[in-house]
C-alpha positions as CSV (number, residue, x, y, z in Angstrom):
1,M,37.1,110.1,80.8
2,S,38.6,110.4,84.3
3,D,37.8,106.7,85.0
4,G,39.4,105.7,81.7
5,S,42.5,107.6,82.4
6,S,42.8,106.1,85.9
7,W,42.6,102.6,84.5
8,I,45.3,103.4,81.9
9,E,47.6,104.8,84.7
10,I,47.0,101.6,86.7
11,V,47.9,99.4,83.7
12,L,51.0,101.4,82.9
13,L,52.2,101.3,86.5
14,A,51.7,97.5,86.6
15,M,53.7,97.1,83.4
16,L,56.5,99.3,84.8
17,A,56.6,97.3,88.0
18,A,56.8,94.1,86.0
19,F,59.6,95.5,83.8
20,I,61.6,96.6,86.9
21,G,61.1,93.2,88.5
22,L,62.4,91.4,85.4
23,R,65.5,93.7,85.2
24,L,66.3,92.9,88.9
25,V,66.0,89.2,88.3
26,S,68.2,89.4,85.2
27,V,70.9,91.3,87.0
28,L,70.8,89.5,90.4
29,G,70.8,86.1,88.6
30,K,74.0,86.7,86.6
31,R,77.4,85.4,87.6
32,T,79.7,88.3,87.3
33,G,83.0,86.4,87.8
34,H,83.6,88.0,91.2
35,E,81.9,85.3,93.3
36,R,84.2,83.9,96.0
37,P,85.3,80.3,95.3
38,V,84.0,77.9,98.0
39,G,86.7,76.7,100.3
40,D,89.4,79.1,99.2
41,S,91.4,79.8,102.3
42,F,93.5,82.5,100.7
43,R,90.6,84.8,99.9
44,P,89.6,87.6,102.2
45,G,86.4,87.1,104.1
46,A,86.4,83.3,103.8
47,P,83.8,81.7,106.2
48,E,85.0,80.7,109.6
49,V,85.2,77.1,110.6
50,T,82.4,76.3,113.1
51,A,83.9,73.1,114.5
52,A,84.5,73.3,118.3
53,P,88.1,73.4,119.4
54,A,89.7,70.2,120.8
55,P,89.9,69.9,124.6
56,R,93.0,71.5,126.1
57,G,95.9,69.1,126.2
58,T,94.5,66.9,123.3
59,L,97.1,66.0,120.7
60,P,96.0,66.1,117.0
61,A,95.6,62.7,115.5
62,S,98.0,61.9,112.6
63,R,96.4,61.9,109.2
64,G,98.8,59.4,107.8
65,D,101.4,60.1,105.2
66,V,100.8,63.4,103.5
67,A,101.0,63.5,99.7
68,I,103.9,65.6,98.5
69,P,103.2,67.4,95.2
70,A,105.5,67.2,92.2
71,G,108.3,69.7,92.3
72,T,108.5,69.7,96.1
73,D,111.8,68.7,97.8
74,S,111.1,65.3,99.3
75,T,113.2,66.1,102.3
76,L,110.3,68.4,103.4
77,G,108.2,65.4,104.1
78,P,108.4,65.4,107.9
79,A,107.8,69.2,108.0
80,L,104.8,69.0,105.8
81,Q,103.5,66.0,107.8
82,A,103.8,68.1,111.0
83,V,101.7,70.9,109.5
84,A,99.2,68.4,108.1
85,D,98.9,66.8,111.6
86,A,98.3,70.2,113.2
87,D,95.9,71.5,110.5
88,G,93.5,68.8,109.3
89,D,92.6,71.0,106.3
90,F,96.2,71.2,105.0
91,H,96.9,69.5,101.8
92,P,100.2,70.5,100.1
93,A,99.0,70.3,96.5
94,R,95.8,72.3,97.3
95,F,97.9,74.8,99.3
96,V,100.2,75.5,96.4
97,E,97.1,76.1,94.2
98,G,95.7,78.5,96.7
99,A,99.0,80.2,97.3
100,S,99.3,80.8,93.5
101,A,95.9,82.4,93.4
102,A,96.9,84.6,96.3
103,Y,100.1,85.5,94.6
104,R,98.2,86.8,91.6
105,L,95.6,88.7,93.8
106,I,98.3,90.4,95.9
107,L,100.5,91.4,92.9
108,E,97.5,92.8,91.1
109,A,96.4,94.8,94.2
110,F,99.9,96.1,94.7
111,W,100.2,97.2,91.1
112,A,96.8,98.8,91.2
113,A,97.7,100.7,94.4
114,D,94.6,99.0,96.0
115,V,95.7,98.6,99.6
116,R,92.2,97.6,100.8
117,A,92.2,94.6,98.5
118,L,95.1,93.2,100.6
119,D,92.8,92.8,103.6
120,G,92.6,89.2,104.6
121,L,95.5,88.3,102.4
122,T,98.5,89.7,104.2
123,A,99.6,90.2,107.8
124,D,99.4,93.7,109.1
125,D,103.1,94.5,108.9
126,V,103.4,93.2,105.3
127,Q,100.3,95.2,104.4
128,D,102.0,98.3,105.9
129,N,105.1,97.6,103.8
130,F,103.0,97.4,100.6
131,A,101.1,100.6,101.6
132,T,104.5,102.4,102.2
133,A,105.8,101.2,98.8
134,I,102.5,102.4,97.1
135,A,102.8,105.8,98.9
136,D,106.4,106.1,97.8
137,R,105.3,106.1,94.2
138,D,102.5,108.5,95.0
139,G,99.8,105.9,94.5
140,V,100.5,105.6,90.8
141,R,99.0,102.5,89.2
142,L,101.7,100.3,87.6
143,D,101.2,99.0,84.0
144,N,102.2,95.5,85.1
145,R,100.5,92.1,84.4
146,L,101.1,88.6,85.6
147,L,101.4,86.6,82.3
148,G,101.7,83.3,84.0
149,I,103.2,81.2,86.8
150,D,105.7,78.7,85.3
151,S,106.2,76.8,88.6
152,A,105.2,77.1,92.2
153,A,106.7,74.7,94.8
154,I,106.9,74.6,98.6
155,T,110.5,75.1,99.7
156,D,110.0,75.2,103.5
157,A,107.5,74.4,106.2
158,E,107.5,74.4,109.9
159,M,105.4,74.7,113.0
160,V,106.3,77.6,115.3
161,G,104.2,76.9,118.4
162,Q,100.6,77.0,117.1
163,M,101.6,78.9,113.9
164,A,102.1,76.9,110.7
165,E,104.4,78.6,108.3
166,V,104.8,77.4,104.7
167,T,107.1,79.0,102.1
168,V,106.5,78.8,98.3
169,R,108.9,79.7,95.5
170,F,107.1,81.2,92.5
171,N,108.8,81.3,89.0
172,A,106.6,83.7,87.0
173,R,106.5,85.7,83.8
174,V,105.5,89.4,84.3
175,S,104.8,92.2,81.8
176,I,106.4,95.4,83.2
177,A,105.4,98.5,81.2
178,G,104.8,96.3,78.2
179,A,108.1,94.4,78.5
180,A,108.0,90.7,79.4
181,T,110.4,89.5,82.1
182,T,110.8,86.6,84.5
183,T,110.7,86.9,88.3
184,V,111.4,84.5,91.2
185,D,109.5,85.3,94.4
186,V,109.8,83.4,97.7
187,W,106.7,84.1,99.8
188,T,105.9,82.7,103.3
189,F,102.3,82.2,104.4
190,S,101.2,81.6,108.0
191,R,98.1,80.4,109.9
192,H,97.3,79.8,113.5
193,V,96.1,76.2,113.5
194,G,93.9,76.7,116.5
195,S,92.1,79.6,115.0
196,R,88.6,79.3,113.5
197,D,89.7,81.6,110.7
198,P,90.9,79.3,107.9
199,N,92.8,82.1,106.0
200,W,96.5,81.8,105.4
201,L,98.2,85.2,105.5
202,L,101.3,86.4,103.7
203,I,103.9,87.2,106.4
204,A,107.1,87.6,104.3
205,T,108.3,88.3,100.8
206,D,111.6,87.9,99.1
207,D,112.6,88.5,95.5
208,D,115.1,85.9,94.4
209,T,115.3,87.2,90.9
210,P,119.0,87.7,90.0
211,G,119.9,91.4,90.3
212,D,116.6,92.4,92.0
213,G,115.5,93.3,95.5
214,D,112.5,92.6,97.7
215,L,109.1,93.3,96.1
216,T,108.3,96.1,98.6
217,A,111.8,97.6,98.8
């Protein structure tokens, strides 16, 4: 009887191990929707560029005329060209798409009182401003939702030394405590073109909605 019970225990343990293994595979193999998109330079923790820096004194080669996305003031052409020449990965249309995604992520983090979610998305002083605004409301989560971005367009761009700064104007629809409203935000993103970190960080916010103040005021 003892030999028989031992064999039964071995079989049961083997079946249990197989079941656990199948469960792990089913969970680890799922896409949860939280995977980081490849090449998204506005997401925290984006992989660093491994290319070696250019020799000191080397001027960046021109990429040719940069494509200006629809809705962008054509007078910005020279400024966008300067940024594109300094940052070989800069493409205005893709930048606006990435900035729009960052806009949503940052707003959702601010409304959810999740300061840590702002890491890698905002400059330190901007994150401090968000943290202060969250603390001023005692960390209360806001019942706000971004319903959609009606338009997003680059309104300014410049090189400040090795820092590229690009400003985007967002016209969006937001639900605030269940009531839909429109907002106009003007956000500036910056990146050191000589850095191996591809992330653009939010360095300034301004609320251009008539009658409203700055987002973090």
